Steps between C-alpha positions, in 0.01 A plus 500: 500500500665185636273252680478130584349422158800658324739295715311179411509593130881543517536165680288334231718654227822378659359146530399482134685297236556593136608252233635551148490145369730323252422610146363838616660827389459830684628829363488783751586564863357271767439630856345292777471497877482119514709210376583466130590174324623519142544207264454702180659812348482857633639799313489781755579572862364285785441638850348315795485559874506123549667201335593461134553143376639442151463151358757341270300594189476870594665787314501854640624794292484782752586601854380308804424632851370252758501444874594132457586297191581158352648496150527203266441683172677774305508870590639765269506809721576618851377315810434646846386264778455644848499174699 
């Protein structure tokens, strides 16, 4: 059942930030409601309902789906940005 607490939980999720720092390696798919910043390496697909920011040291081997994005790194895969 949907209630005010569920709505607040969704708002909290969309305001969260997730960071994969330089020197970090992630193998697997990454899904988030909030912002994602990547400075490291991700092998797998990335999906967020918010902003994806890729730093100059980032390497993505997989597909990307984001609402908003800033890319300075390398992506090997398909990219879909809705905004």
